[in-house]
N, C-alpha and C positions, 0 to 999 in steps of 0.2 A: 889327521884326516878331518876336513871340515864338512859339516852337514848343515843343510838349510841355507837361508839367505842372510846376508848381513843387513843391518839397519839401513845403510845407504842404498842398497839394491831395492829394498822395499819402498823407500821414499821415492826413488827415481821411478819405479813402476807406478806408484800412486799419482805422481805428477803427470806422467804420460796418460794415465787413465782419466784424470781430471780434465786435461786439455781436450781429449777426445769427447768427453761428455759435454763440455762447454760448447764445442762445435756442433754437436747434435742438437743441443738446446737452441742455439742460434738458428739452425736450419728449421726447427719446429716453429719458432716465432715467425720467420719469414713465410713459411708455408701457410700459417693461419691468416696472416695479412693478405697473402695472395688469394686465398680462397674467399675471403670477405670481399675483396675488390672484384674478383671475377663473378661472384654472386650478384653484386650490384650491377655489373655490366649485363648480365643475363636478365635480371629483372627489368632493367631499363629497355633492353631490346624487346622483351615480351610486351611491355607497355606500349612502346612505339609501334610495334607490329599490330597489336590489337586496335589501336587508334587508326592506323593506316587501313586495315581491313574494313573497319567500320566505315571510313570515309569512301572507300572504293565501292561499298555496297549501296551508297546513297544515289538517288537520281541526280543528274547533273544540275538541275535547277534548285537543288536544296540550298537553304541559307547557310548550312555548314560548309558548303563548297564555294561560297562567295569569295572573290579575290580579296586577299589581305591576311593579317595575322589573327589567329584564333587560339583560345585556350581549349584544352581537351574536354571532351564530353564524358560524363560519367566520373565515378570516384577514382582518385589517384592516391596510392598509398604514400605515406611519409617515408623518406625525405625526397621523393621524386616530384617533379613537375613536368607536364607534357603540354607542348604547344605545337601548333602547326601553321604553315604558311601555304596559301594557295595563290598561284600566279599563272599568267599566260606564258607559254613557251613559244608558241606559234599561233597563227590564227585559229586553229581548231584543236589545240592541245592545252590542257591545264597540268601544271606541275604541282604535286602535293608533297610537301616536305614536313615530316613529323620529327620533332626533337624531344627526347626524354632527357632531362638533366637532373643532377643531384650534387650535393656537396658533402664530402667527408674528408676534411683536411685540405680540400682543393676542389675546384669546379670541374665536373666531368659531364659529358653528354654523349648520347648516341643519336644519330640522325639517319632516318630512312626516307627514301624518295620513291615516287612513282609518277607515271604519266597517265592522264585520262583523256581520251578523245571525246570532243564535244559533238 
């Protein structure tokens, strides 16, 4: 009458457990990277939206709304940069396009647009 487990059974069980734990560790690493990337997208979107709302609050004759490419007003946290372009869409409309960009292993950006009637 045998009681307990043989050495082979214990080793096979440990190998199966180790494979499962390695899979969980890999998922954890992927999750951390994904959270970091989505955090950057969120921060860039908030920066772009803040700049866009600031520009929408200005009078149409403001120098910040002149046609062309501009750098963001106010402080921008590292590693982000915020730029915006103002152009005519039609005789009485201006397009404001704000882009927040950053680099973390590759170039990334978020762009928001709005129209202003002159």
